[in-house]
Structure formats: C-alpha cells, structure tokens
N, C-alpha and C positions, 0 to 999 in steps of 0.2 A: 445304707446308700449314702454315698457322699453328696455334696452339694455340686450340682452340674448346671451351669450356665444360669440362665433367668428363670428357668421352669423347675429347677431341682429342689427336692425337699430338704431343708438343712438340718433335719433332726432338731436334737437338743434335749434338754432334761425335761422330764415330765412335770417337775414341780412348778414350771411356768404355766402349765395349762390344766392340770388336774383339779385346782380349785373350781373350775367351771363345771366339773362333773359332780352332781349331787345324788344320782340314782343309776341304776343299770340300765333301765331302759329296755327297749326291743333288742338293742345290740348284746345284752346279756354279758357285758364286760364289766365286772364290778370295780368301782373306784379303788377299793382295798388292794385289789391285785395290781393295779397300775401303780400305786404308791409305795407298796412293799416289794416291787420287783427289784431285780439287780440292776446296777448302773448300766449295763449294757442293753437294758429294755428301753428303748427309746421311740420316738414318734416314727422314724424311718423305718424301723422294723415292722410296726404295726400297719402302716398305710403308705409306705414309700412308693411301692409298686402302683397303686391306683392313683397317686399323685402325679406320676410320670404321664401317665395315659390321659388323666383328666376325666376318666369314667369310673363312677363308683358304684358298687353293689347296691341293688334295690334295698336290700335290708338296712343299709346305712341311711337311706333316704325315707324309710317308712317312719310315720309319725302318727300321734294320736292327739285329737283335738278334744279339750274338755271345756264345754261351756260353762261360763262363769256369769251369773245374772248381775246386771248393772243396778237394777232397782229392786226394791223388796218383793214386789209381785210383778214379775215378768208376764207378758202377755203374747209377745211376738218373738220372733227371731232377732228382730233388731235391738231387743232388750238383753241381749246376752252378748258377752266378750268372749271370743274364741282364743283360748289359750292352747298353744301347741307344745306337747310333750314329746321330746326328741330322745333319741337313744344316746349312749355314751360315746360311740365313735363320732357322731355327728357333732356333738358338743366340743369334741377335742379340735376337729377341723375347723368348726365355727370360730373357735377361741383363736386359733392361728390366724385364719383368714381376717378375722377382724383386727388383729395386730398389724397385718399387712396393709389394711385400709387406712389405719391412722397415719401409716408413713407416706402413702400415695396420695391421698386426698388432702386438699386444704383443710386447715382447722375450721371447726365450726365457730361462727360468730358469737359473741359474747351473749346475745339475746336468747340464744338456744342453751338451755341449762340440762336437757336430757342427755343422759349416757355420757357425761363429761366427769372427769375425777374432781373431787373436792367441790361439787356443786350438788345442791339440792332443791327441793321445792320451797323451802322457806326463804332462799336467796331472792327468788321472785316475789314472794309475798312481802317480804321487808321493803324491797324497792317500791313496789306498787303501793303500799300503805303510807310509806313515808312521803312520797311524791304527792300523793291525793291530800294527804293531811297538810303538807306545806302549801299546796295550791289553796286549800280551804281557808287557812289562816291568811293568806294574801287576798282572799276574796275573789279568786278567779273561778270561772267555771270550767269543769273538765268533762270531756266527753270520753266514755269508756265503751269499747266495743269487744265482745268476746265471741270468737268464731268456733264453729263446731264443724270439722271435716266429716263427711259421711264416709264410714268405713275406710279410714286411711289405709290400714295394712291389707284388709282382704281386697280392696279395689284398685290398689295401685297397678299400674301396667308394666309388666317386665321389660318389654321391647324399649319402651320410652326411658326407662331408668338405666338400662344398659346403653342407650345412646348417650344420656347425659353423662354417665360414668366415663365413657370414651372420650367424650369432649373435655373433661376435666382432667384428662392424662393418665387414666388407668390403663396399664399394659394389658394386651388382648389375652395373654396367656392367663393372668390373675383374673380377668372378667370370665374366661371360659370356665375356669375351675369354680367360680362363685356361682356361675350359672347352673353348672352341674349339681353343686351341692345345695345351694339356697333355694333355687328356684324350681328344682326337680322335686316334687314331693307326692308321695303316695300317702294318703292319710285316711283315717277313719274317725268317726265321732263316738265318743263314750258318754253315755249318760246313765248314771247310776250303775246298775249291774249289766246293762245291755250295751252292745257295740254294733255299729253298723260295719257293712263291707268296706273294703278299701278302694278308693278311687283315687285318680290322678287329678289334682288342683290344675286349673287352666289359668289362674291369675291370682295376684295377690302374693304376700310374703307371710312367713310364720310370725305370728304375734306372740312373743315371749322368748324368741331367740336374739341374743345381743347382736349377731351379724345382721339380721334381717332389719332390727330396729335402727341400728346405725346407718343401714344402707338407705332406709326410707328417709330419715332425717338429715343424712348428707346430700340427698338428692331433691326430693320434693320440697321439704321445708327450707333448705339452705338456698333455694332459688327464689325466696321471698324478695319483693322489692326491698331495697335497703333502707327501711325505716328503722334502722337499728338504733339501740341506745347511743345517743351522741355524748362520747366521752368528753368533747370539747365544749359542749354546751352546758353553760351553768344551771339551766333550768329542767334538764333531763326530759325534754319533750320536743317532738313526739316520741312516745315511749312504746316500743314493741317488746314483748315478753313471750316465749315460747317454751314449752316443754314437751318434747316430742311433738305430737299433732294439736296440743292444746295452745291456742293462740289468743292474745289479748293485745289490744292497742289502745292507748290512752293519749289524748291531746288536749290542748286548750282551743284548737280550731277544728271544728266539725269537717271541714273541707279535707283535713288530712285523712279522716277516716273514710270519707268517699273515695278519694284517690287511691288509698291502699286496697279497699275492698274491690274496686274495679280492676286494679292491676292484679290482685292476687286470683280473682276468679279466672282470669285469662291464662296466668302462669300455672294454675292447679290443673286447668283442663288439659294441659300438654302432657301430664304423665297420669291421666285418667282418674283425676280426683276432682270433687265438687263439694260445695258447701251445703250443710242441711241448715236452711235458713229458719226453719220452725225451731231451731235450737240455739240460733245466735241471738244474743242479748245486747241491749243497748242501755247503757246507764248514764244519766246526767246528773252531775252534783254541782248544785248551785248553792253557795252559801246564802243562808237566810230564807231560801225559798221553800215552799211545802212541797211533801213528797209528791212525785209525778204519778199520776194515775197510770197503770199499766195499759198500754195501747200500742198498736203497730205504728211505726215510723218507716219512712223511706230513706234509704241511704244508698247512692250510687245506682237508682232505679230497682233495688231489691227492698222487699218488705221484711223488717225485722221487728222483734218485740221489744219495746221500752219497758224496764223493770225498775223497781225501787230498791233491789238488792240482787247479786249475783254471786255464784260461787265460782272461785278460780283456784285450782289445786287444793280444794277441800277448805279453803278459808273464805269466810263470808265478807263481801265487799259491799257496803250499804251506800245509800244516797245521802247520808247524814255523818256528823262527827262523832256522835256520842257512840259508846261501845256497848250499850245495852242489848241491841240487836245482835252483836258478835257473841256477847256472853250467853244469851238465851239460846243462840243457835248450837252452841257447843253443849250446853245442858241437854237440849231436846235430843240431840244425837246420842249423848250417853244414856239418857232414859231409855231410849228405844233398844240400846244394847242390854240395858239391865232387864228390860221386860222379856226380851227373847231369852236370856240366861235365866230368869226366874222361872220362865216356863219348863226349862229342862230341869231345873233343880227341884221343882215340885215332883217330877218323876222319878228323878235319880238324886237324892240328897247327897251332898258331899261333905266332908268333915269341915269344921270352921276354918281351920288353917288353909286349906285348899280354896275355899271361896274367897278368903282375904287375898290369897295369891293371884286369883283370877282377877279380881277387882284391881289389883296394882297393876297387872300386866296387860288388861284389856280396857277396863273403864276409865282408870285415870289418864292413860294417854288420850283416850276420846275426849275427855273434858279439856286437857291442857293443850291439845293440838293448836298450833299456830299462836298460842298465847305469848311465846317469846318474841314474836314480831308485832305485838300489839301493847298499848298503853293500858294499864290497868290501875284502877283507883281503889281505895277501902271498900266502897260499896260493892264493886264487882267481885273482890275477894271474898267479901263476906258472903255474898249469894252463892258464890262457888263452893263454900264450905258448907253452907246449909244443905244445898242440894246434893253434895256429896255425902253427907250424913243420911239422908233420906234414902239414897241409892243403896248404901251399905246396909242399912237396916232392912230394906227390902229383900236383899241377897241373904242376909244372915239369919231371916225367919225361916228359911227352907234348909238352913245348915244342919247336918248330922251332928248330934252331940255325942260326946264321948260317953262310955259305958259307965254308969254310976256317977256322973257329975252333970251339973246343971250350970249352963252359962247364961246368965240374965244379959240381955241385950245392952244393958248401960256398962257392963264390965268388959274387961280385957280387949281393949283394942279399937273399939268404936271411934272413940275420940282420937285416939292415936292414928288411925288410918285416914279418917276424914279430914283431919286438919293437916295432913301432910299435902294437901292440894297447893296451898300457898307456897310452900317450900319447893315443891316440884315445879311450879312456874318460875320461881326466883332461880332456882339452879339451872334450869333449861335456858333462861335468858341470859345468865352469866356465861355458860358454856357457848351458847350461839354467838354471843359478843366476842368471845375468844376465837371463834372460828372465822368471824369477820376480820379480826385483826391480824390472823394468820393468812389471810388472802392476799392477792396482789395489791401493793401499796398504791398502784396507780389504777386499780380496777374500780368499778362502780360501787361495790359493797362498802368500802371505807369511805368514799366520797358521799354516798347518801346518808351516812350517819351524820356528817356535818353539814348536810344540805339544809339550809334555812333561808327561806325567803323573807325579806323585810315585810311585816305585815302592815299593809296600808290601813287596814281597818279590822277590827275583830268582831265579826258577825257571830251571834249566838253564844254558847258557852265558851269560857276559856280552854284553850287547847292543851290537854295534858298528853305529851308526846312519849314515844317509846324511848327516847333518849333519857327523858326526866324519870321515867319508871326504873330504868337500868341504874341510873345514879343513885335511886334510893335503895336498890337491891344491893349495890355495891357498898354503900354506907351502913346498911344494916348489918352486913357480915364483918365490916371492919377491913381496913387496908392491911394486906400482908406485908411482911418486912420488905421484900423486893419490889412492892408496888404491883398494882393490877396490870399496867402495861407489859411488864416483863413477865409476869405470871403467864399471861394470856399466849405468850409464844411457847411456853412449855406445857404441853398437853397432859403429860403425866403429873407435873408439879401442880397444875390446876386441879386436876382430879384428887390429889393427896390434899390440897387446901380444902377442897369442898368436903372431903371425908371428914376433915377435922372440925370445920366449920359448921356442918350441917349433921354430924354425928351419924354419917351413913357412909357405907362403901360403895362408891359410884364407880369404881374401877372395873367391876364386873361387867358393867354395861359399856365400857370404853372400847367401842368397835365402830367400824364404818357402817353407814346406812346402806340400805339395799338400792337407793336412788343416787349413790355416789357422793353423798356429803359426808364429812368426817365428824360430824356432830350427832349426838344420840341423846338429847337432853329429855325426850318425851318418855324414855323408859325408866326414869329414875324412881326409886323406891325411898321415901324419906319418912322419918318418924315423926313424932308429935311435936309441936312448937308451943312456945308460950303465948299466953292469951293478949300480951301486949306487942306482939310482932309487927302490928300494923301502925302502931303509935309513931 
C-alpha cells in the first residue's frame, strides 16, 4: 500500500521497528520471521488494511497483565505493579505511533527525564545531590518534597487525555488510531500458572508500553506548573525533577512547595489523577541542625510526613551532609539480595564460577548503585570492600565444589572479587562523567558540575564533593595522551583506555541502558587492585 494523504500507512523497512519486538506474544508472529523476511515484506503488507480503516482485530488488542510486587511482602493489590505484556503486532504499531507522537507533540521539558534519549535516572540524582550539597556548604536551608501519584497509569482518564492531545495540535486521524490501539484493551491477569478470563478495561493505559507511557508523560505530567529547572538562574532553585510519574521539588523557600502542591493537585484532577499523601515525604536540610523527628506537617492544607531521609529513583537523600547513611543503605540492600540468593543456593548449589558470576552481575551493581553521583572517601570505600568480602564468603559457602578438588575460601578469587568494588565505582564515575561531557553544552548537566556557591560559613564537617572524588579517580589512572576531555567525547576510545588502565574488557557492556541513558557503568566486572590504591 502506498502512502495516501494524511492517513496512509507509509510502510518502511522493518529494521526501524523490529527492535521493539522481544517475544512472539499472543499474536504468534515471531521476531525472527520479521527480521529474516524478504525486503518486500514491510509493514504495509502486514497491517496496511487495518491502518486505513482505523479498526484493529481483537487479537491484536489482547494483552496479559503480570503483577510485579513493589515491596518484599505484598499484602494488598496496591502493593503490586501491573505490567502489561502485549503481542508482537501491537508492539510494531505502538513503535510506529510513538514515532509519530514525537513529531506532533512539543518536546518534553528538561525536568522530565523519562523516555527521552540519552537520559537516565543518574542525571536527576546528580543534579539533586550537587544542588543540595552546595546549598549545605553555603549554609542555606533546603526544603525537599517528594510526591507520589496514586496509580498514574491505571487511573488516568482516557477522555481527558484525548482532549488535551487535541488541544496540543494532534491530528484527529492519528488520535483515532491511538485510541483504537492503545486505549481499547482486552486483558487478563496471570499469576503463577493461573490466568483469569478476559475483560475489557474501562480506564487507564498499559503500563509497560512505550506508547502509553509517553502518552501519560506528554499530557498529565507535562501539564505541571512551570517550576522547571531555571537554566538562566545561577542557583538552580526552585528545582523540579520528574522521571515519569516520580516527582520531586526542592527550594530554599517553603512557600514554593506550597504553591506548587496546590497548583498540581488542581491540574492532576483534570486528567483523573490524585496524590497519595500518605506516601508523600517532606525533607528539611538545615546545616548544623539536629535530625528532625518524623512527624506530620501541613503543606497547602494537606498533611504530609516529614522524614530525615527519603528515596528518590533508588538513591538515598538524607538530612545531613555525611555519606554514612548512603553507604549503609547500599550495603543493606545488597545484604538482602545475598540473603535471598543464599536461601536458593542452599537448596540448589551451583558451581563456584557461576556463583561469582551472579555476584558480579547482581550483587555488585546493587552495592555500587548511585555511587557515581556521590562523593566517597577512604573510609567509605574500605567499608564497602569489607562488606563485599562478607557477602562473597556467604555465597561461596554454598557453592558446589568441583569433583575431586577442594577450594578453600581464602583461595581463588575472594580477594580478587571483593576488592573490585572500588574499581567498579571508579570506572562508573569516569564513564558517567564522560556521559555528562557528551551532553548538551548548554544543558544543566555540565553546568551543575561547575555549580559552586561561595561558602559563607562551613558548618559541620568539611564537604568532600563528587567533583573532588572524580578528580582523584582521574589522577589515580593517569591522564591519557589526548587528555581526559578529548577522550570523553570518544565513547569507544574511553572504553579502550579503561580496558587498558583497569585491565578489564569493558567493551562487552558498552550498550545503552533500558532507561535511555548511554552509560552503563554499573555492570562493570573489574579485577583485583593493589592495596595502596586509596593512598
């Protein structure tokens, strides 16, 4: 079918959309068949007729919901996240429609990092930590408010979203096809080996589909009051950060939080959303003041909980400057993973090499998560190494030994594996710094690294910043011949230099993250290091 007018299906090569297809699904169209078909096999041949009419078969609209627990011991339906598994044809159409959305809708503002190329969770964590640390050094109190939207994807109203999209200039023919595809859903719930009957959903969008996610972000979240990051402001306040429906606002003036909260509650109600105030947290960082006691506070007539620490995108933000709480939080998360893995190994022992591989791919990223955006000192690195040694020892106790050979715990790689935690953090910090240097020169990421408020006073301990930690890591490896700034622009060249400097092949992990960032420092496997690396 040739392209006809405004509603014709343009066809095109499958290479542009087949990466979105990872499984056959209910449509039973194998990804291998699409990739190995002849050049004449294009999208117009597969779905052109239904695209013209705007009516899609029910089999294409059928999906399966897989509940994923949000907490270790879920007790109610609210403790599960409903992830939708769609079939292959739906994924092809959704990928194409998502591309059309990007050309029709205005670009998302910078404060929204979800579903944008070359963006990741670490970008927001870096900006937040750097701004909070600089405000602490300057002696300024900072008010932080983390908002929790109650069921953003299941509860959003279709009709209101469609009206918003029309107001923003979306053509009616495109809206009709999106409505027929993304909003008409026959689904069932799968739990273990059981599966319910099919029902037609009456509201909400598919959580797990790129089209539905971008749709919610482009409408509900993009309608936020414009407390966006002020690129022209030298102090980065008030600061609004959003990753999909995870929102956080920081400001030196509490009135900014109250004004934003009142405006957002009104704007969210227009698209069927509301806030879960029982999970909204308020954090007050005052240099030199004692930790606040957890208590409810009133903001814009709403009661929220004041805490001494909060989690944002998996990273811990505390009311103090020191990093002990951040380090212990990562250690606690890793120990929980080791305990769960150890229970499985007791029942099903695995070879030692497999256990070490699991440690490198699962436990090590849990320990080093968000360390690339945090300042680390020698005491923190020593604590991480000791705890990593304990975790590896607990896992190797249950490892299956090779026939006729005995491997004492003190031999063959325990020190080699546990001591790699410091090099993993160092390599991840350097690679993330290169990711920042490759970003927009006028963007906030590069500006925030140079953000430095003149300290009027220095309360508490001296500040050891992430930039100082980065400079120590760069000095430890030694400058390359072309210089670090030039090497940061060459992603492959940086990987080759790290391979030589750290004696490890990092190129196998050189791929994009699932959240859109072009940095993957958390998955590095690094060898042993000398005992004087922290000197």
